[in-house]
C-alpha positions as CSV (number, residue, x, y, z in Angstrom):
1,M,21.2,32.5,-0.1
2,P,17.5,31.5,-0.6
3,K,16.7,27.9,-1.5
4,Q,15.8,27.2,-5.0
5,S,12.3,25.8,-5.8
6,D,11.2,23.3,-8.4
7,N,7.7,22.6,-9.6
8,H,6.7,19.0,-10.6
9,D,3.4,17.3,-11.3
10,V,4.2,14.4,-8.8
11,V,6.9,14.1,-6.1
12,A,7.4,10.6,-4.7
13,I,9.3,10.4,-1.4
14,G,11.4,7.2,-1.0
15,A,13.1,5.1,-3.6
16,G,12.0,1.6,-2.5
17,P,10.3,-1.0,-4.8
18,A,6.9,0.8,-4.4
19,N,8.0,4.1,-5.9
20,L,10.5,2.5,-8.3
21,S,7.4,0.7,-9.7
22,L,5.5,3.9,-9.9
23,A,8.3,5.7,-11.8
24,A,8.9,2.8,-14.2
25,L,5.2,2.5,-15.0
26,A,4.9,6.3,-15.3
27,T,7.7,6.5,-17.9
28,P,5.4,6.0,-21.0
29,I,2.6,8.3,-19.6
30,P,3.0,11.8,-21.1
31,E,0.7,13.4,-18.6
32,V,3.0,12.6,-15.6
33,S,6.2,14.4,-14.6
34,L,7.4,12.4,-11.6
35,N,10.5,12.9,-9.4
36,I,11.6,10.6,-6.6
37,L,13.4,12.1,-3.6
38,E,15.5,9.5,-1.6
39,S,17.5,10.3,1.5
40,S,20.1,7.6,1.0
41,E,23.1,8.3,-1.3
42,T,22.5,5.0,-3.2
43,L,19.7,2.5,-3.5
44,R,19.6,0.2,-0.5
45,W,17.1,-2.6,-0.1
46,H,17.3,-4.2,3.4
47,P,21.1,-4.1,3.4
48,G,21.4,-5.4,7.0
49,L,19.6,-8.6,6.0
50,L,21.3,-9.5,2.7
51,I,22.6,-12.7,4.2
52,G,24.4,-15.1,1.9
53,G,22.0,-17.7,0.6
54,S,18.8,-15.8,1.5
55,V,16.2,-16.2,-1.2
56,M,13.0,-14.4,-2.2
57,Q,9.7,-15.7,-1.0
58,T,7.9,-14.2,-4.0
59,S,8.3,-14.9,-7.7
60,P,10.7,-12.6,-9.5
61,L,7.9,-12.1,-12.1
62,K,6.2,-10.1,-9.3
63,D,8.8,-7.4,-10.1
64,L,8.3,-3.7,-10.5
65,V,6.2,-3.9,-13.7
66,T,5.4,-7.3,-15.2
67,P,1.9,-7.9,-13.7
68,A,0.9,-4.5,-15.0
69,D,2.9,-4.3,-18.2
70,P,4.7,-7.5,-19.3
71,T,6.3,-5.5,-22.2
72,S,8.0,-3.0,-20.0
73,A,11.7,-2.4,-20.3
74,Y,12.0,-2.4,-16.5
75,S,11.1,-6.1,-15.9
76,F,13.2,-8.7,-14.2
77,L,13.4,-10.7,-17.5
78,A,14.7,-7.5,-19.2
79,Y,17.3,-7.2,-16.5
80,L,18.4,-10.9,-17.0
81,H,18.5,-10.3,-20.7
82,D,20.6,-7.1,-20.3
83,K,23.0,-9.0,-18.0
84,R,23.3,-11.9,-20.5
85,R,22.0,-14.4,-17.9
86,L,18.5,-15.1,-19.3
87,Y,19.2,-18.5,-20.9
88,Q,21.1,-19.7,-17.8
89,A,18.4,-18.4,-15.5
90,I,15.7,-20.3,-17.5
91,V,17.7,-23.5,-17.2
92,R,18.4,-23.0,-13.5
93,G,14.8,-22.0,-12.7
94,L,13.3,-18.8,-11.3
95,A,11.8,-20.4,-8.2
96,S,14.6,-19.4,-5.8
97,V,16.1,-16.0,-6.8
98,S,18.4,-14.7,-4.2
99,R,17.6,-11.4,-2.4
100,S,21.0,-10.1,-3.4
101,E,20.2,-10.6,-7.1
102,F,16.8,-9.0,-6.7
103,E,18.5,-6.0,-5.1
104,D,20.9,-5.8,-8.1
105,Y,17.8,-5.8,-10.3
106,L,16.4,-2.9,-8.3
107,R,19.7,-1.0,-8.7
108,W,19.6,-1.7,-12.4
109,A,16.1,-0.4,-12.8
110,A,16.9,2.7,-10.7
111,A,20.0,3.5,-12.9
112,K,17.7,3.4,-15.9
113,L,15.2,5.9,-14.4
114,P,16.3,9.5,-14.9
115,N,14.1,11.0,-12.2
116,I,15.5,9.8,-8.9
117,R,17.4,12.3,-6.8
118,F,19.5,10.5,-4.2
119,G,20.9,12.1,-1.1
120,V,17.9,14.4,-0.7
121,H,16.5,14.2,2.8
122,V,12.9,15.5,3.2
123,T,12.4,17.3,6.5
124,A,8.8,18.6,6.2
125,V,5.7,18.6,4.1
126,E,3.4,21.5,4.6
127,L,0.6,23.4,2.8
128,R,1.2,26.7,1.1
129,G,-1.9,27.9,-0.6
130,E,-3.1,25.3,-3.1
131,L,0.1,23.3,-3.1
132,F,2.3,21.1,-0.9
133,N,5.7,22.6,-0.1
134,I,8.3,19.9,0.4
135,T,11.3,21.1,2.4
136,T,14.7,19.4,2.0
137,G,18.2,20.2,3.0
138,C,19.0,21.9,-0.3
139,R,15.8,23.1,-1.9
140,N,12.1,23.2,-1.7
141,Y,9.6,21.4,-4.1
142,Q,6.1,22.5,-4.8
143,T,3.5,20.0,-6.1
144,S,-0.1,19.2,-5.8
145,T,0.5,15.4,-5.7
146,I,2.8,13.5,-3.3
147,V,3.3,9.7,-3.1
148,V,4.8,8.5,0.1
149,G,6.7,5.2,-0.1
150,V,9.2,5.2,2.7
151,G,8.5,1.7,3.9
152,R,8.0,0.5,7.5
153,V,10.3,0.8,10.5
154,P,11.8,-2.0,12.7
155,S,9.5,-3.1,15.5
156,V,11.4,-3.3,18.7
157,P,9.8,-4.5,22.0
158,E,9.6,-1.9,24.7
159,W,12.0,-3.9,26.8
160,G,14.7,-3.6,24.2
161,R,14.4,0.1,23.3
162,N,16.9,1.6,25.8
163,A,19.5,-1.2,25.6
164,P,23.0,-0.7,24.2
165,P,22.5,-0.8,20.4
166,N,25.6,-3.0,19.8
167,E,24.3,-5.6,22.2
168,V,20.6,-5.5,21.6
169,F,19.6,-4.7,18.0
170,H,17.0,-5.4,15.4
171,G,18.0,-8.0,12.8
172,S,17.7,-5.4,10.0
173,A,21.0,-4.0,11.4
174,L,22.9,-7.3,11.5
175,L,25.1,-6.8,8.5
176,L,25.5,-3.0,8.7
177,Q,28.8,-3.5,10.6
178,R,31.3,-6.3,11.1
179,R,30.4,-8.3,14.2
180,E,32.9,-10.5,16.0
181,L,30.8,-12.5,18.5
182,S,33.3,-15.4,19.3
183,G,32.5,-16.9,22.7
184,K,29.4,-14.7,23.2
185,R,26.0,-16.0,24.4
186,V,23.6,-15.0,21.7
187,V,19.8,-15.1,21.7
188,V,17.7,-14.6,18.6
189,V,14.1,-13.6,19.2
190,G,11.5,-14.2,16.5
191,G,10.4,-17.3,14.6
192,G,9.8,-16.0,11.1
193,Q,12.0,-16.1,8.0
194,S,14.3,-13.4,9.2
195,G,14.8,-15.1,12.5
196,A,15.5,-18.4,10.7
197,E,18.1,-16.8,8.4
198,I,19.8,-15.0,11.3
199,F,19.9,-18.2,13.4
200,L,21.4,-20.2,10.5
201,H,23.9,-17.4,9.8
202,L,25.1,-17.4,13.4
203,L,25.0,-21.2,13.7
204,G,27.4,-21.5,10.8
205,G,30.0,-19.3,12.5
206,A,29.6,-16.2,10.3
207,C,30.3,-14.0,13.3
208,G,32.8,-16.4,14.9
209,P,32.3,-19.5,17.0
210,L,29.7,-18.5,19.6
211,G,29.6,-19.7,23.2
212,T,25.9,-20.4,23.1
213,L,23.1,-19.8,20.6
214,T,19.4,-19.8,21.6
215,W,16.4,-19.2,19.3
216,V,13.3,-18.1,21.0
217,T,9.8,-17.9,19.4
218,C,6.3,-17.4,20.8
219,R,5.0,-19.7,18.1
220,A,4.2,-23.3,19.0
221,N,6.9,-24.5,16.6
222,I,9.2,-23.3,13.7
223,F,6.5,-23.3,11.0
224,A,7.0,-23.4,7.2
225,L,5.8,-20.7,4.8
226,E,2.2,-21.4,3.6
227,D,2.8,-21.4,-0.1
228,S,0.0,-23.4,-1.7
229,P,-1.8,-22.2,-4.9
230,F,-4.9,-21.4,-2.9
231,V,-3.1,-19.6,-0.2
232,N,-1.3,-17.5,-2.8
233,E,-4.6,-16.1,-4.0
234,W,-4.5,-14.0,-0.9
235,F,-2.0,-12.0,-2.9
236,F,-4.5,-11.3,-5.8
237,P,-6.0,-7.9,-6.4
238,Q,-9.6,-9.1,-5.8
239,H,-8.7,-10.4,-2.3
240,G,-7.4,-6.9,-1.4
241,D,-10.7,-5.4,-2.6
242,W,-12.7,-7.9,-0.5
243,F,-10.5,-7.2,2.5
244,F,-10.9,-3.4,2.2
245,D,-14.7,-3.7,2.6
246,K,-14.5,-5.8,5.8
247,S,-14.9,-4.4,9.3
248,A,-11.8,-3.6,11.4
249,A,-12.5,-6.7,13.6
250,A,-12.8,-9.0,10.6
251,R,-9.6,-7.6,9.0
252,K,-7.6,-8.2,12.2
253,E,-8.9,-11.8,12.5
254,S,-8.1,-12.4,8.8
255,L,-4.5,-11.1,9.1
256,E,-3.9,-13.3,12.2
257,R,-5.0,-16.4,10.3
258,Q,-2.7,-15.5,7.4
259,I,0.5,-15.0,9.4
260,L,2.3,-18.0,7.9
261,A,1.6,-16.9,4.4
262,S,3.7,-13.8,4.9
263,D,6.1,-14.8,7.7
264,G,6.6,-18.5,7.6
265,V,10.0,-19.9,6.9
266,N,11.1,-21.2,3.5
267,G,11.3,-25.0,3.3
268,S,14.9,-24.7,2.0
269,T,15.9,-22.6,5.0
270,L,14.3,-25.1,7.4
271,R,16.2,-28.0,5.9
272,A,19.5,-26.1,5.9
273,I,19.0,-25.4,9.7
274,Y,18.1,-28.9,10.5
275,N,21.0,-30.3,8.5
276,A,23.4,-27.9,10.3
277,L,22.1,-29.0,13.6
278,Y,22.6,-32.6,12.7
279,D,26.1,-31.9,11.4
280,R,26.9,-30.2,14.7
281,E,25.9,-33.4,16.5
282,V,28.2,-35.5,14.3
283,H,31.2,-33.2,13.9
284,K,31.0,-30.3,16.5
285,R,33.7,-28.3,14.6
286,S,33.3,-24.6,15.1
287,Y,29.6,-24.7,16.1
288,P,28.5,-23.1,19.3
289,E,29.1,-25.1,22.4
290,H,25.4,-25.0,23.3
291,V,22.5,-24.6,20.9
292,E,18.8,-24.5,21.8
293,I,15.5,-23.7,20.2
294,R,12.7,-22.6,22.6
295,V,9.2,-22.6,21.2
296,A,5.9,-21.3,22.7
297,T,8.1,-18.9,24.7
298,T,7.7,-15.1,25.0
299,A,10.5,-12.8,25.8
300,E,9.0,-10.4,28.4
301,D,11.8,-8.3,29.8
302,L,15.5,-7.5,29.8
303,L,17.2,-7.2,33.1
304,G,20.6,-5.9,34.2
305,V,23.5,-4.8,31.9
306,S,25.6,-7.0,29.7
307,P,25.5,-9.8,30.3
308,F,21.8,-9.4,30.4
309,R,19.1,-11.7,31.9
310,L,16.3,-12.1,29.4
311,R,13.1,-13.0,31.2
312,L,11.0,-15.6,29.3
313,R,7.6,-17.1,29.9
314,H,6.4,-20.4,28.5
315,Q,2.9,-19.8,26.9
316,E,1.5,-23.2,27.7
317,T,2.7,-23.7,31.3
318,G,3.1,-20.1,32.3
319,A,6.5,-21.0,33.8
320,C,9.0,-18.1,33.9
321,S,12.8,-18.5,33.4
322,Q,15.8,-16.3,32.8
323,L,18.4,-16.6,30.0
324,V,21.8,-15.1,30.3
325,A,22.8,-13.3,27.1
326,D,25.6,-11.1,25.9
327,I,23.9,-10.3,22.6
328,V,20.2,-10.2,21.7
329,V,19.1,-10.1,18.1
330,L,15.5,-9.0,17.5
331,A,13.8,-10.6,14.5
332,T,10.6,-9.0,15.6
333,G,9.2,-7.7,12.3
334,Y,8.3,-4.2,11.3
335,R,5.5,-1.6,12.0
336,T,4.0,1.3,10.1
337,E,4.4,4.8,11.5
338,I,3.5,8.2,10.3
339,P,6.7,9.7,8.8
340,S,8.0,12.7,10.8
341,F,8.1,14.9,7.7
342,L,4.3,14.8,7.6
343,K,4.0,16.4,11.1
344,P,3.1,19.9,9.7
345,I,-0.1,18.4,8.1
346,A,-0.7,15.5,10.5
347,G,-3.8,17.2,11.9
348,R,-5.4,17.1,8.5
349,L,-4.9,13.3,8.1
350,T,-7.1,10.5,9.5
351,V,-4.9,8.0,11.4
352,L,-5.7,4.4,12.2
353,D,-4.2,2.9,15.3
354,A,-3.4,-0.7,14.3
355,P,-2.2,-3.8,16.2
356,G,1.5,-4.1,17.1
357,G,2.0,-0.4,17.6
358,S,1.4,0.5,14.0
359,Q,-0.2,3.7,12.9
360,E,-1.6,3.9,9.4
361,I,-2.8,6.9,7.4
362,M,-6.4,6.1,6.3
363,V,-6.6,5.7,2.5
364,D,-9.3,4.8,0.0
365,K,-9.2,2.0,-2.6
366,Q,-6.8,4.0,-4.8
367,F,-4.5,4.6,-1.8
368,S,-5.3,8.3,-1.6
369,A,-5.2,9.6,1.9
370,R,-8.2,11.0,3.7
371,F,-6.9,14.5,3.7
372,D,-8.7,17.6,5.0
373,G,-7.0,20.1,2.7
374,P,-7.5,21.7,-0.7
375,G,-9.2,19.5,-3.2
376,K,-6.4,20.0,-5.7
377,C,-3.9,18.4,-3.2
378,R,-3.6,14.7,-3.1
379,L,-1.4,12.5,-0.9
380,Y,-1.0,8.8,-1.8
381,V,0.5,6.2,0.6
382,Q,2.4,3.1,-0.6
383,N,3.3,0.1,1.6
384,G,1.5,1.6,4.6
385,A,-2.0,0.2,4.7
386,R,-1.7,-3.5,5.7
387,F,-4.6,-3.2,8.1
388,Q,-6.8,-1.6,5.4
389,H,-5.8,-3.4,2.2
390,G,-4.6,-6.7,3.5
391,I,-1.7,-9.1,3.7
392,A,-0.3,-8.2,0.2
393,D,0.1,-4.5,1.0
394,T,3.6,-4.9,2.6
395,N,4.5,-7.6,0.1
396,L,6.0,-7.3,-3.4
397,S,3.2,-9.2,-5.0
398,L,0.9,-6.3,-5.7
399,V,3.4,-3.5,-6.1
400,P,2.8,-2.9,-9.8
401,W,-1.0,-3.2,-9.4
402,R,-1.0,-0.6,-6.6
403,A,1.2,1.7,-8.6
404,S,-1.1,1.3,-11.6
405,L,-4.1,2.3,-9.4
406,I,-2.3,5.4,-8.2
407,L,-1.2,6.4,-11.7
408,N,-4.8,5.9,-13.0
409,S,-6.1,8.1,-10.2
410,I,-3.5,10.8,-10.7
411,I,-4.2,11.2,-14.5
412,G,-7.9,10.6,-14.3
413,R,-8.0,7.8,-16.9
414,V,-7.2,4.1,-17.2
415,A,-3.6,3.9,-18.4
416,Y,-3.3,0.4,-16.8
417,D,-6.1,-2.2,-16.5
418,C,-6.4,-2.9,-12.8
419,G,-9.4,-5.2,-13.0
420,P,-9.4,-8.5,-11.0
421,A,-7.2,-11.4,-12.2
422,T,-8.7,-14.8,-12.9
423,G,-8.7,-16.9,-9.8
424,A,-10.0,-20.1,-8.4
425,V,-11.3,-18.7,-5.1
426,R,-14.3,-16.4,-4.6
427,W,-14.0,-14.2,-1.6
428,D,-17.4,-12.4,-1.3
429,G,-19.6,-15.5,-1.0
430,V,-22.4,-13.6,-2.8
431,D,-24.2,-14.9,-5.8
432,P,-25.9,-12.0,-7.5
433,E,-28.4,-14.3,-9.3
434,A,-29.6,-16.1,-6.2
435,S,-31.0,-15.1,-2.9
436,C,-31.9,-16.8,0.4
């Protein structure tokens, strides 16, 4: 039986925050008919890392819609009102919203949107005449406009890629199955927020009383999140515009300087870890027999079979050592790659090889891909241009702004004002009324 076909103005692939924002903001725009295709059966937002007590590093007011449309029915405040928690949330304060509550907000918003099709796995995007043809397991979709928002993939060091997946795994898989690690020698690699939360989770015995627990980071120490008002202006629209116009070398240098603004550790998490380590010294209880934090140390290789020998190198002394481990948890971040379903048109896209093994589709300021195809066909990329648009691209802060830019571009008019916000910092350093 031949597959059925549907025609839509816009098809968005992936139901993460980026495309949920796009759908919510598109709701009042009559020119846009938008459908989201999502391979999962339900909305899932980093399910392997929803550790109890983990909190958001961004304000919940940087939700799907508020910075673009504070009156939207899809805002976090509307969610709290609908759940009858608004008054209590105001009294409690909104500075430390849990990730599990924010996921519930995303589920709530998704349930209100009529145009999300779950359980639809996209296998290929190809050109057929003047339209894209999107192939899925059940039917094909034809459209002239696609918005890709599938997110990034776990970054796994080369030495960990062929190891047994239940013994060496990325932190994003931690909670996807029950793990009984009593008596095991466990190593956590990576000194950012995820590494800190995983270390605290294991230190507290969530997977049983460990034999040993070692935390390894190449950073010179366990550093706090940079969260000052001026640093937070890196997450303003005008900084992204300034960043886009820089050279590739300048962008790389800028992102390296900004690492702690996106991957430092919350102060509350640091205090919880330090308190737990102190409590262990006083009470012992069910804490691991041996706990150690190694800084300025790079994990270079994995030798043997379980138990493994993890080869380490101290960055300051160059000294090598080996650490025996039964379990290695990789809190090593994420990278951007070209989705496999774009393979049929990959030759028509311009691709940027970025640091850390990432590959980005080259986009313009409206996040439209450089695409050698029919002028009628447009492909937009969300959450996949960090080395082009800056630190905020893979962060929630500018999700509604980016979705607004894309919607304005699609319909050819200004539905949402995307002009720069007021700010204290000037990035271009140029005074148009003065010259040297």
